[in-house]
N, C-alpha and C positions, 0 to 999 in steps of 0.2 A: 981700313975701309976707306975707299975713295968716294968723294961726293962729286956729282956732276950737276951742273945747271943746264937745263934744257929750256930754251925759249921757243914757244910755238905761238904763232898768230892764230887767234880764234875769232871767227866772225859769226854773224847770225846764221849764215848758211851751215856752219859747222854744227850748231845746235839743232837745226832742222834735220840735217842728215843723221845725226845721232838719234834723235827722237824717232824718226821714221824707221831707221834700222832696228831699234829696239822693239817697236810695234810689230814690224814684220817678223822678227824672231819669235815674238809671242803670238803669232798666227792671227794678227788682225788683218782684215781684208783691205785691199788697196783703195777701195772706194771710201772707206771710213778714214783712212790716212789722208786721202786726197782732200776730204772735207776739213779735217783738222788742220792741215797745212795751208788751206785756202788755194789750192791749185785749181785752175779752170779746166785743165785737160788731164786725164788720168795718165797719159803718156809721161808727163812730168814726174808723177809719183812713181811710176814703174822704174824710172832711172835708179832709184834707191835700192832696187832688188839686185843690182849687179854685185854688190858686196856679198850678199848671201850666196850667190851662185859661184863665187870664186874660191870658196873653201879657205884654206890657210893663205892663199895668195892675196886675199882681200884684206889681210891684216898686215899693217906696216908699223914697225917700231919707229918712234920719233928719232931714234939714233941712226936709222937707215938713210936719212936725208943726206 
């Protein structure tokens, strides 16, 4: 078995994106997510829905970089 080390840069935005995506997957409404993330405009929150609408194309392996 071969071991691989994968280094990925994680920033605060990564956690926001992950949190919002999980909430959307669990059918929370965008206005609730907007308030939780502190967005002034719901358009900013709606950006997170693009991953859900892309199907398997929205998922990338860290090894694909």
